[in-house]
N, C-alpha and C positions, 0 to 999 in steps of 0.2 A: 813383855810378853801381850801386857792387855793392848796395843797397837798392833797384834800382828789380831785380823779379822779370817772367820770362816770361811775357807776356799769354796769350792765343788765338789762335790760328796764326788766319792771315786771307790767305794763300795759298805757297803751295809747287810746282817745278817739276822737274827733274831731279836737279840738283843741290845743293836746298837749298828751306829750309822758310823759311816768314816770317810773324815773330810781332809782336803788339803788344809796345812796350815801351816804359810811361807812357802818357802822353797825346797825347806828340808824335813820337815816336817807334818803329822800328822792329828788329827784331834779325833780320837774312838770316842763320839758322843752318845749314852746309852739310853736310852730310849727312855718319856717321862714314868716317875716311876720304880727304877730301877733303883736298890739301896745303893747310895753313898757306899756303907760298907763292904758290897763285895767289889765295887767299882780299885777303891784304897784294896783291897787282900789283889783284885788281877793284878795291880801295877807291883806291888811286891813284889808274888808271884814270875812276872817279867822279869823285875830285878835280879831278886832272885838267880835265876838260870842266867843272866847275861854276867853277873858277878864271876861265872864258874868260868869263863872264859870258849861258851858253848858259843855255834855262830846263833846269835840270837840280838833282834833291836834294842834300844835302849831304850827307857821309859826318863820323860823329862819332868813330870810335871801333872798332880793329878787337879782339875779344875772344875767347873762350873760355869757352863755357858747356855745361855735362853732357861736359863732354871732346871738344868739337865748336868749331871755329874760325866765327868769324863774321863779321857787322859789322853795328855801330847806325849808323842814318843818320833822316833826315830824314821823316818820315810823309807819303806824302802817298797824298791822299783827293782821288776821282773812280773814273772809270768809260775802260777803254780804249778808244780809238780803235775797238778789233774789236768787242767787245760794242756801241757804237752802233750801226754796222752793222751786226750781226746783226740788233739788235732793231730797226732798219730801214733797212732794206739801201737806199733812196735817198739816202741820208745822202749816201752816197759822193761825188756830184755836189759838195758843197760843204769835204768832209774828205779828197777826196785832190788838192785842191790845197793843200790846208793841208799837208799829210803834204810835199810836194813845194816848201815855204815853208820848212820847220823841217828839213831837209835843209839847204837852200841856205843854211841860217843854218850849220849846222854847216860848212858845208865852206868859209865865213872863213878856221878859223883854222887856221894853219902851229906843226906841234910837232916836241920834238924826244924823241928819247928813249925812244919808244912800239915795240910789239913796231910789225916791220916786215907789213905787210900783205901783203908780196904772197911774205914766208916760212911765213906761215899758209896762204894759196891754195897751194902749192905742195901745201905737208904735204896740204894738203884734198884734192890734187886725187889721189898719189899714195895716199893710204888712201883712195881709193873703191872695192868691192870691188867693185860692179856693173859698173864701167868695164872693158873689155877695156885691154891694157897701151898695143895700140897707138894707142886714144881718149885713156888719157895723154897720152901721149910727145906728140900731136898738139895735145892742149891747152896742155899745157907752155910748148909750143914758143910757140904764138900767145904766152901769155901772158909769153916770155918777149920780143917782141916792142916789146908793150907798157913805155909809160915810166911810172916808180918815180914817189913825191913824199914832200912833206913835212905835208900838209894831215893833218888830224884825221877821221877816219874811226871811224862806230857799229859800224861791223859786222855789224849785226843787224838794220837801221831796216826796220820795219814798224808796220802799226796795234796791234797786240798790247803794243807796248813804248813806245805814246802817251797818254799820260793827262789824259785830258780834267777837268779841273779849276776851282772856282771862280775862280782864277788864269791861268787862261788852261791854255795844255798845257805837259806837262811830257815828254820823253824818257828813260823808264828804260833800265837792264840793261846799262851801260855793258862788260861783262865782254868781249867781242870787240873793244874800241874796238882801234886799230892809225895810226901815220902809213902815207899811200900817195896813193894817183893819189883822184882823188874820184869821178870812174865809171867807177872798178872799186864803192867802194862804193853805186855809183846802181846799176849792172848784180845787185850784187847781193838788193839791197834790190829790183830786180825779176822776179829772181827768187822770193823768198819770197814772196811779192805775189800771185804766179799761180801759185804751185807749193806754198806752204808750209800744207797743209793739216794741223790736228791732227790726231795718230791717234786713233783710233774712229769721226771726225765723218766722214757720206756725201758722196760728191763725185757730186755730177747737172750736167748741165749748166747750172742756173739761176748755180751756184756758180764757174763755170769761166767762164760769161759775164762772171758781174760784177768775179770777180776779173781780169779780161782786162782790162773796163774802168775798176778803177778804178784798173790803172797806168798803164796812156794817159795818162789825166788826173795823177794824181802827176807821172807824165814829162813832160808837157809843161809842167805847171809849169814845175815844177824848169830846165829848159831855156828857160822865156822870162829863168828870173831870170838864168840863167847862160848867155845868147845867145854872148857875145863870147869865153867860150872852150868851151864846149860845145857841141856839136849832134847830133843825131841818129845820123850816120856815126860819130861818135867816138866813142860810146856803143855802138851795134852792135859793134866792135871786142872790146869785154870780156865780150860775150853767149855763147861756147865757152869762156871759163877761169871765170866767174862759175858756170856748169850745172854744169861737173863738177865744182867744189870745193865747189856745195851739193848734188848730186845724194846724197850718202852720208847728208844728215839729213834727206833724207823719208821719206814714207811709199812701199811698194811702189806703188800708185797711179801716186801723183804719178813718182815715177822714171820708171814705162815711157812718161809723158808725153814726162819731158827725155829718154832717150834719144833718142826719133823727131826731137825736135829739133835734139837735136848730130847726127845723126844727116844732117838736113837740110841743116845750117849744112855740116857737110862736104863731103856730098854737089853742093853749092855754091861750093864753094874760097874759103868766108869769109877775108879776111883782112886782114888790120888796117893797107891801104895808109896810111891816113890816116895813119896816124903813123911813116912811114919818117924824114923830115927832122925833124920834129917834137923830138927830145930830151928829156930828164925834164922833168917838171912838176916846178917846184919853188912859191912863192909864187906864189896866184895874185894877180896884180897889173891886171884886167880887167874893166871891165862895174863890177856890183855888185857885186866881188868886191874892189874899188878897196881901201879898208881893211882888208884880214886884216890878222889881230895874229898874233904871232909867243906860242906859251906855250912855256914850257921845260921840261923835263921834273919 
């Protein structure tokens, strides 16, 4: 491994840059000051997802390069679903249902020892500066009434985290993975699809229309595959907590739209009545989830 040198940069994000590492691997190198413990946790989360048999790249090692922590992983050659849609918008008709199918595959897996989805959502809601304390408390109250779970949840599931390759779609970026309720993960994805515009990109009516229809096709396909354990009514109960948890990650234009939707939900006194007697969601053993797997940490 030491004989291999860092190649050209092939991608970057807020926490890290991605460099070529030989012919078949990449180095995800985190920014200076990024805690090594977080890098090791992400590597573990990726390995857990990969070991389930899901379409996920493999992790080779956690290293330190130029004084910065990094992960050496399998190189995925392809184009993100998001970029394909941007180039050919009408492809959403087939790609949105595919996203729903992939997400349903993830939610077959039961896990233990992963970060808590509920605790993460609580932290995100409390940290959302754009929300008033009253709205935060109402969102936290709604969250508290919803069931926890032990299902593998991606936490950042959207078209830009699906790589379309010659071998099929690959799910990337597992740093937000947790164990929790699958419908919370779907509600989170729905928010990201509808409101998650990268900073600097123009917001127009066509984009809003396209995102709205994409998430509808995605949700419809997901619910078709999980019909015995999920429904629109169940999913709707998670909308307020999901919006409140994700609003801090969105650009101001989208925050304004999200705040308007939150106000609309609160004004209609949306209550998660469905869950009143349902108890906690544990392993999903109905319908298409009858073959749920359990993956230890």
